[in-house]
N, C-alpha and C positions, 0 to 999 in steps of 0.2 A: 168790952167785946173787941177781939182782934179784928182789924179791918181786913177785907178780902178783895182781891181783884181776880176775876175769872177770865182766863185767856181763851177759853172755848166754851162760851155760854150759849147753849142751845136755847132758842126761843121755843115756847110751847107749840107743838105741832097743830096745824089747823085741822079741821074736820077732813078736808080733802087729802092732806098729807097722811093723816092717820089711816083713812080708808084705802088710799092708793098703796101704801106699804103693806097693809095686811092682805089686800087682794093679791099683791105680788107674792107674798109668802104662801098664800093658800093655793094659788093657781100655777105658780111657776117655780116652786122651790126645787124641783128636780132638774131644772135647766142649768146649763153651764154659765159661769160668769157671776155677775152681781147677785143673781138669784140665790146663791149659796148663803148670803147674809141672812136670808129668811130662815135657813136651818140653824144658824147660830143665835139669832136674836128674835126669831118669830114667836117663840113661846112667851117671852117677856112682853112683846107687843100684844099678844092675845090676852095675857093676864091684866094688862092695863085697861082693857075693855071688859074685864070680868068674863072672858071666855077661857076655857081650857083648850089646849091643842086638839084634844079628842072631839070637842064640840065643833071646832072649826073644820076638822076632817069630815065629820058627819054632814055638816052643811055643804061642804064642797061636793060630796057625793049626791046629796038629795036636792040641792037648790040650783036654779039657773044662776049664771053670773050676775044677772040683774037683781035677782032676789037676794043673793049673797051680799052684793054691794049695799042694797037697801038695809039689810039687817045690821051690817057693820056701821053704816052711817047713823042709824038710830042710836047705837051705843056711843059712837064717837061724838055726836052732838051733846050728849050728857057729860062727856069727859073733858071736853075742850076747856082750856084755862084762858080766859081773856087776858090781854096784855097788862091792864092795870092791876089785876089780881096777881099776876106774876111779879110785877114790881114789888108788891107787898111781900111776896115770898123772898125776894132778894133782900129787902130790908130786914126781915126776920133772920136771914142767914148772915147778915153783916156784909153783904157784897156791895161794894161801893160802885164799881162799874165792871163791864165785861165786854169782850169782843164777840160780835155776832156776824152771821152770814145768812143770807136768804137766797132765793132763786134768781135774783137780779140785783144789779148794782143800784138801780133806781129805788127798788123796794127797801133795800138795806139803808140807803140814804134817807128815805122817808121816815123810817122807824127811828133812826139816829136823830133826825131833826125834831121828832116828837119828844125824845128823852135824851137830850145832848149830854147830860151829866151822868147818864147811866150806861150808855152804849158807845162803843167804837166799832165802826164797820170795816169789814175785810173785803178786799177785791179778789175775785177768782177769774183768771183769764186763761185761755187755751194757748200754751206755748207753741203749739203746732201751727198757729196762725201768723207767726212771724211778727212783722212790724205792726200789723193790725192789732195784735195783742199788746204790744208795747204802747201804742197810742191809746188803747182802751184803758190800760193801767194808769197812764198819765191823766186821762180824763176823769177816771174814778177818784183819783186823789185830788186833783186841782179843782175840778168842777163839782164833784159830789162829796168831797171832804172825807172820803174813806182814808184810813190811816195805816193800813197794812195790806200785805199781799199773801195769798196762800198758793204756794207752789206744790201741787198735789199729784205725785206719781199715781196715786190711787185712781184718780179720774181719767188720766190721759195715757197711762201705760208707758211712761218714759221715766227713767231714773233721775234723781235730783241732779246728778252731774252731767246729764245730757245737755249738749251745747244749745239745744233749742230753748232751754231755760235761761241761758246766759244773758241775752239782751234784756230780759226782765229783771234779772239780778242787778245788772248795771243800772237800769232805770230806778230800781228800788234804792240803790245807793245814792243816786242823784236826787231822788225825792226825799231821802232821809227817812225811810219807813222800814219797819221790821218785816221780815219774811218768815212765814210759817212754812214748814216743809213736812209733809206726811212721812213719818219715820217709824215704821213698824211693819210687821207682816201684814199681808192682805188675805182675806178669805175669798176674794175673787178667784175663780178657777179658770178665768181666761187670761190672767196675768201670772207671771212667775211669783212665787211666794215672797221672794226677796226684793221685790220692786222698790220697797221702802227701806232697805237695809241702811243703817246709819253710816256704814263705811263710805257710801257715796257722798255723804256730806263733807267728808274730809277734804276732798278735792275742791268742793265749792268754797269751803272756808279758807283754803290755801289761796285760791284765785281771787277771792273777794274778802280780804281781811277787814274792810270797813263795813261789811254787811252784817246787820244784826239778825242772826238766824235762830229761830225757835224750832227745835226738833219736836214736832208734835207727836204725841202718843208714846214718848219715852223710849223708843227703840226696841221694845220687847218683841221677840224673845232674845234679842242680841244686846242685852243690857251692858255686859262688859265692854263691847265695842262702842256702844253709845257713850259710856263713861270715858273711854279712851279718847274719843273724838273731842268731847267737851274739855278734857284735861289738856289736849293739844291746842285748843282754840278758845280764847276767852270770849270771842264773839258768838259762841254757840251756847244756847240755853236749852235745857231739857224740860219739856212740858209733861205734866201728869195726865193729859187728856186721854180719854177712852178706857180708863181702868179704875175700878173701885179702889179708893185709897186704902181700905183695910187690908187688901192683898199685898200692898207694898211691904208690910211687916210680917207676912205669912211665910214661915220657913218653907223653902222649896219652891216658892212662886217664881223665882228667877230675878227678883228685884233686890237681892241682898247687896249688890255692889252699889246700886243707886242709894240705898239707905245709908250705907257706910260713907261713901264719898259725898253724898248730898248733905250729910250731917257735919262734914268736915271740909275737905278741900274744894268741893263744888257747891258749898252752901250759897254762894252768890249767883249760881247758874241754874237753879231749878225754879220753875214757875208753876203755879197752880192753874189747872184747867179742868173744869168739872165734867164736861160732856155728859151731863146727867141723863139726857134722854136716851143715850146709848144703852144704858142698862135700866132705864125706866125707874129711877129712884128719886125721891124728892130732893131738890137741890140743897136744902138745909141739912139733910142727912149726909150728903156727900161732903159738905164742909165739916160737919161734926166728925166724920171718919178721918178727914185729913188732920184735924186738930188733935185727934187721939193717937196719932202716930208717935212712936218713941223717938222723937227728935228733941233737941234742945229748944227751949222756948224762943230764944233769939233766932234760931234757924226756922222755926215755924213761921215767925213774923216775916222772914225773908221769902220763904216759899209762897206764902199766902198773899203777900202784899208788896214788900219793899223791892224785890227783884223786878216784878212786873212794872212797878211805878218808874224805876230807873230805866228799864228797857224801853218804855214808851215815852220817857223824858217828860213825865208829868210832875209838876211841882207840888 
């Protein structure tokens, strides 16, 4: 079995997370901003609890918010996957280890300490907080043993080349950790669509040639620009997070350049990341779809395992 490293390994959502996100979808989907993600992914979230969107709409009209939450919680409690069971799913999928994120650095560190051979924790800090963010990143790495940093324009509304990120990039170089950067369009309607455009990474890679940069979510729909940035900079890796692998090989999907260059000139700069919960698909199926792509066998091994191992300097 081909070994796999997953650089965006969603943990199974808790009951509270499941209920909160569906409540957001049902009650706030017409609002501006993050709520638009409910319009994009809400139907899949509903199906995960065996509701149709029509059933949710009916409950929205007929039930109080408390009654609706209770109904959702009842289904969510049956659907939740305990962490030990999830570890079994990783074993079945051949996933050796993966990068995880939670709602706090302490919680991430706690989970990593329980499964040190299976998870690597990522730190998320707010670049708008200046030196406070820099000190928190250093604490997360040196005291909590998290091993990477997520620079996310998606959360904070500033582009990757915004100088507010620069002290954090410099600290990441000093700490010798990789940096994930949100690199794709956003469905948020309170930010510009191009907040995560890959062209902004070009300046970052120029200014920080020692920084190991992971362009999360592959740069879609600006895949040619993403490929161009990676060709210019050997320290930029392209992550497959956030997109079902089968679509990479679908004509007209926009991924044609990644498939061409990723199978040849960029074969050492593409890394697998499942983001399986984004589209609510069993993680083993995500891995199977990746393995089914029309890539050379040696390239599949690199995408799925070797590139990530080298990126994180794991022996």
